[in-house]
N, C-alpha and C positions, 0 to 999 in steps of 0.2 A: 703530779706530772713531773715535778722536779726530781723526785726520787728515781723515776723511770729513766730519765736522762742520765742521772748519775750512774745507774746500773749499766746503761748502754755504753757510756764512756769507759767504765771499769772493764767491761767485757772486751771492748775494742783494744784497750791498752794492755790487757792481760797477755803475757807471753804464753802461747799455747804449746803444750808439750804433746806433739803428735807422734805416735809410733805405729808401726805396722805389725800385723801378726801374719803367720804363714800357715798354710794348710796343704798337706800332701798325702797321697798323690792328687794332682790337680784334676785328673780325669780317671775314671774307671769304667769298664764295660763288662756287663754280665749277661749271659744268655739265660732266659727264663727256662726253668725246668719245673714240672708239676711237683708240688709238695717239697720243694728244695728248702733246706734249712742250713745255712752256713754263716760263719762269722767273718767279718771284714774289719780291717784296722785303718784308721785315718789319724795322721799325726798333726798336732797343732803346736806351733812354736811361738815363743814370745821373745823376739830379738831386741825388744826395747829396754829402757833403763829403769822401768818401774814395775812393781808387782801388779798383775792384772788378773781379773776373773774372766775366764773364757767360757762362753755359753755356746753349746752346740745345738743345731736345729736342722730339720729336714723339710723340704717343700716339694710338692708334686703329687700327681694322682696316685702314684705307687708308693708314696711315703708311708701309707697305712700298713705296708708289709715290712716295715723296718722297726725293730725294737732296739732300745739302748738303755742300759741301766743307769749310767751317769750322764748327765746333760751339762754339767759345769765342772770346772776345775780352776784352782788358783795357781797361777804360774809365777815363779820368781823371774827377775830379769834374766834374759838369755836362757830361760827354761823351756822345756818341751814336754808333751804328754801324748800318749797314744790312747785314743778313744776306740773302744770295741763296740760295733753294732752288729745286729743279727738280722739277716734276711730270712723271712718266713713266707714263702710263696704258697698260694692256694693250689687247688687242683688245676684251675685254669683262670686266665685273665681274658675278659671279653674283648678288650681293645688290643688288636695286634699292632706291631711296628716297633720302631725305636723310640722309647719313651725316656724322659729325663726326670731325674730326681736331683734337686739342688741341695747341697750340704753347706749350711752357713755356720761360720764360726765368728762370734761377735765378742769384741773386747769390752768389758765393763769395768772401767777404772773405779777404784774405791779408796776410801780414806778421807782426809780432810777436804780434798779438792774434788770429791765425787760430784757430778752434776755440772761441773764447769769444764773439765777436760773433755775434748771431743772423743766420741766412740768410733772405733774403726772396726771393719768387718771384712771377711774374705769368703769367697764361695768356691767350692769344688763341684765337679759334675759327675754324677753317677748315671750312666746310660744302661737301660735294661732293654734287651731285645726280646720282644714277645713274638713268637712265630705265628705266621699266618696259617690258617687251615688250607689244605690243598697245596697248590703251586703258586709261588709269588717270588719274582726275581727283580732285582735292581741292578743298574749298570753304572759303573764309574770309569770314565776314560780320562787319562792324563797324557800330556805331551809336553814338548819344549820347542823353543825357537832354534833354528839351525841356519847355517850359511848355505848359499847356493852350491849345489852338488852334493850336499850331505843329506842322507835320508832322515825323514822326520819320524821319530819313534812314537808309537801309541801303546801305552800300557792299558789293558782292558781287564777290569775286574768285574766278573759276573757273580752275583751273590744270590743264592736261593734262600730266601727268608721264610719259606714255607716248610711244612713238615713232610710234604710229599716230594719224591724225587722227580727231577726234570730229565727227560730222555734225550731231548734235542734242543740245544741252545746255540744260536748263531748271532753274532754281532756284526752289523753292517755299518761302515763308515762312509759317508758321502762327503767329499771334499770339494769346496767351492773357492774360486779365486775372488779378488776384490770386486770383480764385475758380476758376481753371483752366477758365474758359469761353472757347471759341474766339470771338474777336471779329472777326478779319479773316484772309483768305488772300491773299497777294500772290505773283505769279509773274513771272519774266522772260520776255522774248520768246525764242524758240528761236535758238540760236547754233551756228555751226560753229567749232571750235577746232583749229588745226593741232597736230601733235605737238610736244611740248616748248615750248609757248607758253601764253599765258593771255589771258583777257578779263575786263574789269571792267564791272559794271553798277550802276546806281543806282535804287533804289526808294524811294517815300515812303509813309508810313502817316499818313493824316489823323486828327487828334485832336479835331476840333470836337465830335463826339458821344461822346467817351470821358471817363470819370471820371478824376480825378487818382489816381495810385497807382503800384504796382509792376506791371510787365508782363514777359512772357516770350515769346521767339520761338524756334521750332524750325525750322532751315533744313536742307533736303536738296537735293542736286544729282542730277538724273536725266540721265545721259548715255548715249545709244544703248541704253536699256533697263537700264543699270546704275545703282545708287544709291551715292552717296558716304556716308561716315559722317556721321550727323546732327550738327549743331552747335547747341548751346543757349546762349543768352545772355539777359541781362536789361537792361531799361531802365526809366526813370522818366518819368512825365508829371507835372509839378509844378504847384503852385499857390502863391500867396503865403500861406504858412503856416509858422509856426515851432512845432515840436513840443517838448513838455517830455518828455525821455527819462528823466531820473533826477534825484534830489535827495538831500540829506543827511537821514537818518531818525532818527539818535540823537544826543543832545546831553548834555553834562555839566551838573550843577547848579552854580549860583553862580560862573559864569565866562563869559567872552566866547567864544562858539563860532563857528566858520566855517560858513556856510550856503551850500552849493554847489547850483547848478541846471544840469544838463546839457541843452543844447538843440540841436536839429538843424533846419536850413533845408530846406524841401521846395519850394524855388523855384529855378529855373534862372537866376536873376539875383541880384546882390548885394542883401542886406537891410541897410538903413541904420538907425542910431539905435535899436538894440534895447536895451531895459533891462527889468529885472524888479522887481516889487514883491511883498512877502510880508506878509500880515496873519495874525497868530497869534490863534487863538480857544481859549477854554476854556469848555466847556459852553455854546457858542453865543454867548459874549460876547467881543468883541475885547480883547486884552491887549497890553501893550507898544505901542510906536509902529510905524508902517509901516516895514518894512525895504526898502531900495532898493539895487539893484546899479548899478555904473557902466554907461554906455552903450557898446555895441560894435557892430561891423559884422560880418555874416556873408557869406562868399562862397557861391556856388551849392552847395547840398547839404552845406555845412560843419557840423560839430559843434563846439560850444564850451562852456565852463563859465563861467557867471555866478556871481559871488561877492559875498556880503554877510556881515554878522556879527549874531549874536543874543546879547544879554546876558541870561542866565538868573538873574541875581542876585535872590534873594528868591522865585523861583518853585518850587513844590513839584514833586517828582518825579512823573511820570505821563504820560498820553497827552494830546496837544494836537492841534488841527486847524490846518493852514496852508493858506491860499488863495494860490496862486502865480499872478500875472498878468504876462504878457509884453506889452509895448507896442512896436509897430514899424509904421512907415509907415501910420498911421491904422487899424491893425488890432490886435486883442488875442487872446491865447490864455490861458485860465484853467483851472486844475486845482486841486481841493481834495484834500489828502492828509493822512495821519496822521503825526505825528512824536512822539517820545518823549524826555522828559528823564529820565535815569537818575542815581541817586545815585552820586556818585563814591566809590569805595572807596579809602581812604588807608591805607597801611601806616605806622604810627608806631612809635617805638622800643619802646614797651611791648608791642605786639602781636608784634613780631619776637622780643623777648627771651622772652616767654611761650611762643611757639611752639617756640623752641630748647630751653627747659627741658623742655617736655612731650616733645619728641622724645628728649632725653637720658634722661629717666625711662623712656620706653617701651623704648628700646634696652637700658638697664640692667636693666629688669625681664625682658626677653626673654632676656638672657644669664644672669641668675640662674635663670630657669625652666628653661632648657636644662641648666644645670649641675646643678640639683636632680634632674632626671629621670635624668641619667647616674649621679649618686650613688646614687639609689634602685635603679637597675638593677644596679649593682655590688654593693650589699648583698644 
């Protein structure tokens, strides 16, 4: 047992030499072709300060179709090596779709300290697209947040992952406001999409008559009478407004307390020269001076915390009212909230000693009581 503890202490005190290895490209994508045979290269780097043995491996259902002559290489410090592997596809693969093969590169330190130094590894992704028989399409829609009056752009990617051509593909976008009310329906013009190919469309949603806020779009692709899986995404229509999200609610007596205000921009452009002011009231009357935060800038949709300090020296514990006002670009946001000053509970030496003595007396009394009961039972 003693030797084990010595080993544990030794390992804990040992300065670990950890280094990273690199693998590039990090991702590759290949379309399946019957009986395809082609070579691919992946580069492994050793940016560390020691010589290392790098072992290459493949993981996934389709890894059986990958051949490689060399699976390991010794790299000097700051060295690199290109591994070549060969893809050998059969006539067909039963399972269609986008399938993943993971490429692992693992560092195996060697020398006197082998087995003690930690091993590091890195993984790259190899995606293989196996086509569907017949017609099979997938839909990807992307958008972005805008300000009121700006059109919302929707980029629509329709991919035919089947080997048969699609003659009529139409994407429909149903747009809902925060109240789940349908406010607009947009559709693309009909398109023909060849097998194993894609088409991209662009639609715009005008916002002149829309309220600022959160919106949702549900997108569906109809291709030759078939429907893709619906895609749901959200976007924001912004206005020049900074929202007060949260604030410090509880404070200690007779000390200088940090007063934080969490704010969020609802504007798709930077907000400059934002600062906060806080006026504390008790029973409707202002107390203390006006608390002010430093000025900051907010990036579009950014959340930040403004900080000031409140000295509660001489103030009684209890509930107070705080009026928080944000000033930014000739606009203001005001919120009146409740805050509380709580009396600080301090543990002094007398309280601690008294508590210990009471606990000792309770334990002693319990032991005496148990002993007395046993004695009475024996008599």
